MARTI-438682 format. One record per residue (C-alpha): residue in one letter; y, x, z. Coordinates in Angstrom, 2 decimals. Layout:
BEGIN
+-------+---------+---------+---------+
! mikol !      yy !      xx !      zz !
+-------+---------+---------+---------+
!     A !       Y !       X !       Z !
...
+-------+---------+---------+---------+
END
This chain:
BEGIN
+-------+---------+---------+---------+
! mikol !      yy !      xx !      zz !
+-------+---------+---------+---------+
!     M !    4.31 !  -28.60 !   15.99 !
!     R !    5.75 !  -25.40 !   15.42 !
!     E !    4.01 !  -22.65 !   13.30 !
!     K !    3.71 !  -19.19 !   14.53 !
!     Q !    6.14 !  -16.78 !   12.88 !
!     G !    4.92 !  -15.10 !    9.65 !
!     Q !    2.13 !  -17.70 !    9.34 !
!     S !    2.11 !  -19.32 !    5.85 !
!     Q !    3.20 !  -23.05 !    5.59 !
!     N !    0.94 !  -23.64 !    2.66 !
!     T !   -2.14 !  -25.34 !    3.55 !
!     D !   -3.09 !  -26.74 !    0.21 !
!     P !   -6.81 !  -25.76 !   -0.32 !
!     G !   -6.26 !  -25.17 !   -3.84 !
!     C !   -3.28 !  -22.27 !   -3.13 !
!     K !   -4.51 !  -18.96 !   -3.91 !
!     T !   -4.35 !  -16.50 !   -1.19 !
!     L !   -3.12 !  -13.10 !   -2.16 !
!     T !   -4.42 !  -10.07 !   -0.64 !
!     L !   -2.08 !   -7.35 !    0.86 !
!     A !   -2.94 !   -5.36 !   -2.36 !
!     D !   -1.67 !   -8.18 !   -4.63 !
!     H !    1.49 !   -8.22 !   -2.70 !
!     L !    2.26 !   -4.47 !   -2.90 !
!     A !    1.49 !   -4.72 !   -6.51 !
!     T !    4.59 !   -7.04 !   -6.97 !
!     R !    6.98 !   -4.35 !   -5.81 !
!     K !    9.34 !   -3.05 !   -8.66 !
!     G !    8.87 !    0.68 !   -7.80 !
!     G !    5.20 !    0.27 !   -7.21 !
!     W !    3.07 !    1.20 !   -3.97 !
!     F !    0.45 !    3.93 !   -2.63 !
!     H !   -2.27 !    3.85 !   -0.08 !
!     I !   -3.75 !    6.89 !    2.02 !
!     E !   -7.29 !    7.16 !    2.70 !
!     W !   -9.55 !    9.71 !    4.24 !
!     I !  -12.34 !   10.78 !    2.05 !
!     D !  -14.96 !   13.54 !    3.34 !
!     G !  -12.41 !   14.49 !    5.56 !
!     R !   -9.59 !   15.06 !    3.27 !
!     T !   -6.25 !   12.92 !    2.73 !
!     V !   -6.16 !   11.22 !   -0.64 !
!     V !   -2.94 !    9.25 !   -1.50 !
!     T !   -3.34 !    7.03 !   -4.75 !
!     V !   -0.29 !    6.11 !   -6.00 !
!     H !    0.12 !    2.91 !   -8.38 !
!     R !    3.23 !    2.60 !  -10.41 !
!     P !    4.21 !   -0.13 !  -12.94 !
!     S !    3.44 !    0.50 !  -16.44 !
!     A !    1.69 !    4.02 !  -15.42 !
!     P !   -1.64 !    5.35 !  -14.99 !
!     T !   -2.91 !    5.56 !  -11.40 !
!     E !   -2.21 !    8.79 !   -9.65 !
!     V !   -4.32 !   10.50 !   -7.04 !
!     I !   -3.13 !   13.27 !   -4.94 !
!     F !   -5.56 !   15.27 !   -3.15 !
!     C !   -3.69 !   16.75 !   -0.04 !
!     L !   -4.10 !   20.27 !    1.14 !
!     S !   -3.32 !   19.61 !    4.73 !
!     P !   -1.92 !   16.86 !    7.04 !
!     G !    1.56 !   18.09 !    6.62 !
!     H !    1.32 !   18.10 !    2.90 !
!     A !   -0.02 !   14.19 !    3.14 !
!     N !    2.91 !   13.78 !    5.41 !
!     Q !    5.41 !   15.51 !    2.70 !
!     V !    3.89 !   13.41 !   -0.13 !
!     R !    4.01 !   10.05 !    1.97 !
!     Q !    7.59 !   10.74 !    2.76 !
!     S !    8.69 !   11.70 !   -0.90 !
!     L !    7.03 !    8.47 !   -1.96 !
!     T !    8.53 !    6.24 !    0.42 !
!     D !   12.17 !    7.93 !   -0.30 !
!     A !   11.26 !    7.06 !   -3.96 !
!     G !   11.15 !    3.37 !   -2.94 !
!     L !    7.41 !    2.96 !   -2.84 !
!     A !    5.55 !    0.90 !   -0.06 !
!     G !    2.62 !    2.41 !    1.45 !
!     L !   -0.40 !    1.25 !    3.13 !
!     V !   -2.80 !    3.47 !    5.28 !
!     E !   -6.46 !    2.95 !    5.12 !
!     G !   -7.59 !    1.63 !    8.74 !
!     S !   -4.18 !    0.75 !   10.07 !
!     L !   -4.64 !   -3.10 !    9.83 !
+-------+---------+---------+---------+
END
């Protein structure tokens, strides 16, 4: 029986399943996530060996600029509600 593409082959019940945030945390450059709080876009940046950075965006255009600059710097991003 063939498994679906992308499906884990490890079916051991003792295997620890990682969350998406756990996987993103393994990236060398770090990662960020975008969420909406009280109608405002907030970007939280997680870089290795650095304190968490929170960016309160002034507009949707500003949020897009922040996202693009973080992506250009090699960080992976996750948008809340996109999964």
